[in-house]
VMD Tcl script that draws the C-alpha trace (Angstrom):
set ca {
  {70.77 121.19 51.53}
  {69.25 119.26 54.43}
  {72.66 117.65 55.16}
  {74.28 121.09 55.40}
  {71.62 122.34 57.84}
  {72.01 119.22 59.99}
  {75.79 119.60 59.94}
  {75.61 123.25 61.01}
  {73.16 122.42 63.81}
  {75.38 119.55 65.05}
  {78.48 121.74 65.02}
  {76.61 124.50 66.88}
  {75.43 122.02 69.52}
  {78.97 120.74 70.04}
  {80.33 124.25 70.46}
  {77.58 125.13 72.92}
  {78.26 122.03 75.03}
  {82.01 122.65 74.97}
  {81.50 126.18 76.28}
  {79.12 125.21 79.10}
  {80.09 124.36 82.63}
  {83.66 125.56 82.31}
  {85.84 124.67 85.25}
  {88.65 126.76 86.57}
  {92.22 125.71 85.82}
  {92.68 124.80 89.49}
  {89.64 122.47 89.37}
  {90.89 120.84 86.16}
  {94.37 120.32 87.62}
  {92.93 118.90 90.83}
  {90.77 116.42 88.91}
  {93.68 115.44 86.66}
  {95.93 114.87 89.67}
  {93.27 112.74 91.38}
  {92.78 110.66 88.23}
  {96.53 110.16 87.79}
  {96.94 109.19 91.43}
  {94.31 106.49 91.11}
  {95.14 105.19 87.66}
  {96.50 101.70 88.00}
  {98.18 102.46 91.30}
  {95.51 101.32 93.71}
  {94.68 102.57 97.15}
  {97.44 104.16 99.20}
  {97.53 102.76 102.74}
  {100.20 104.08 105.10}
  {99.01 102.84 108.50}
  {96.20 101.09 110.31}
  {95.37 98.02 112.33}
  {95.82 94.52 110.96}
  {92.69 92.98 109.50}
  {91.33 89.91 111.25}
  {89.53 88.75 108.09}
  {91.14 86.17 105.80}
  {92.79 87.95 102.87}
  {91.47 85.62 100.19}
  {94.91 85.51 98.58}
  {96.12 82.18 97.13}
  {97.43 79.50 99.45}
  {101.01 80.20 100.45}
  {100.92 83.82 99.31}
  {103.84 85.60 100.97}
  {103.36 88.13 103.73}
  {106.74 89.59 104.65}
  {107.30 90.25 108.36}
  {107.36 94.02 107.90}
  {103.92 94.04 106.18}
  {100.58 94.65 107.87}
  {97.50 93.84 105.78}
  {94.81 96.33 106.81}
  {91.89 95.41 104.55}
  {90.77 92.62 102.24}
  {87.81 92.99 99.90}
  {86.35 91.09 97.01}
  {85.06 92.76 93.85}
  {83.54 90.00 91.72}
  {86.27 87.38 91.30}
  {89.02 89.89 92.16}
  {90.53 89.99 95.64}
  {92.01 93.32 96.76}
  {94.29 93.53 99.78}
  {95.68 96.80 101.11}
  {98.33 97.31 103.73}
  {101.65 98.92 104.49}
  {105.22 98.07 105.31}
  {107.81 99.58 107.61}
  {110.55 98.32 105.26}
  {112.01 100.43 102.42}
  {110.52 100.43 98.91}
  {113.54 98.62 97.48}
  {113.57 96.12 100.35}
  {109.89 95.30 99.84}
  {110.34 94.97 96.07}
  {113.19 92.48 96.49}
  {111.37 90.57 99.24}
  {108.08 90.21 97.36}
  {109.87 89.22 94.16}
  {111.98 86.60 95.96}
  {109.13 85.25 98.10}
  {106.72 85.02 95.16}
  {109.32 82.88 93.36}
  {109.89 80.78 96.50}
  {106.12 80.16 96.76}
  {106.28 78.50 93.32}
  {104.60 81.35 91.48}
  {105.88 82.75 88.19}
  {106.97 86.40 88.19}
  {105.42 87.72 84.99}
  {106.80 91.26 85.31}
  {108.64 93.29 87.89}
  {109.80 96.87 88.04}
  {111.41 99.13 90.60}
  {111.28 102.87 89.99}
  {113.02 104.38 93.01}
  {112.97 107.88 91.50}
  {109.16 107.72 91.18}
  {108.70 105.92 94.50}
  {106.87 102.93 93.08}
  {107.34 99.30 92.26}
  {105.32 96.37 90.91}
  {105.66 92.61 90.99}
  {103.18 90.79 88.73}
  {102.74 87.07 89.30}
  {100.84 83.99 88.18}
  {100.09 81.01 90.42}
  {100.33 77.45 89.08}
  {97.42 75.32 87.81}
  {94.95 73.83 88.54}
  {93.53 76.89 90.39}
  {95.68 79.39 88.54}
  {95.34 83.03 89.49}
  {97.27 86.12 88.56}
  {97.83 89.44 90.17}
  {100.12 92.28 91.02}
  {101.74 93.66 94.14}
  {101.92 97.45 93.80}
  {104.24 99.21 96.22}
  {104.28 102.99 96.79}
  {106.93 104.70 98.82}
  {108.62 108.07 98.75}
  {106.10 110.90 99.07}
  {103.13 108.50 99.09}
  {103.35 107.99 102.87}
  {104.33 110.95 105.02}
  {105.19 108.57 107.88}
  {107.90 106.85 105.81}
  {105.99 103.59 105.38}
  {105.47 101.86 102.03}
  {101.92 101.28 100.80}
  {101.13 97.71 99.67}
  {98.22 97.13 97.25}
  {97.62 93.58 95.98}
  {95.10 92.47 93.39}
  {94.51 88.80 92.61}
  {92.06 87.29 90.13}
  {91.47 84.00 88.34}
  {93.69 83.56 85.27}
  {91.83 83.68 82.04}
}
mol new
graphics top color blue
foreach p $ca { graphics top sphere $p radius 0.5 }
foreach p [lrange $ca 0 end-1] q [lrange $ca 1 end] { graphics top cylinder $p $q radius 0.2 }
display resetview
């Protein structure tokens, strides 16, 4: 009998919590859109002045001529570099993929989705100081000025 009472009380509490603090459909859609925009895509950077700080990227990491790195931060062992390019999404995808290979890094994964306006090039640097990371490119509607956002993460391989 005690188990039934506890079960009924737990179910009532769950229903009460579910009904509280209801958000409007517009608020829910806005939150969902914000979460989707940030999930795995990184910061969108469409313009800005070049950073004067060292990026912290591995030695010989490519920086195509059309790319301006705007910020470089460190979050624990992870280096995050944001910038933009005046080149097309497809042009930047091909250039990063080629230049990563030319730098002696291994391209672990690459993808160009022109219809979605995004692209990724995942890489791994050679030992002994092996790191891995991804170059995430966002074009299309991401930048109203026609630029392509560049978001790079790099961390020690593990």
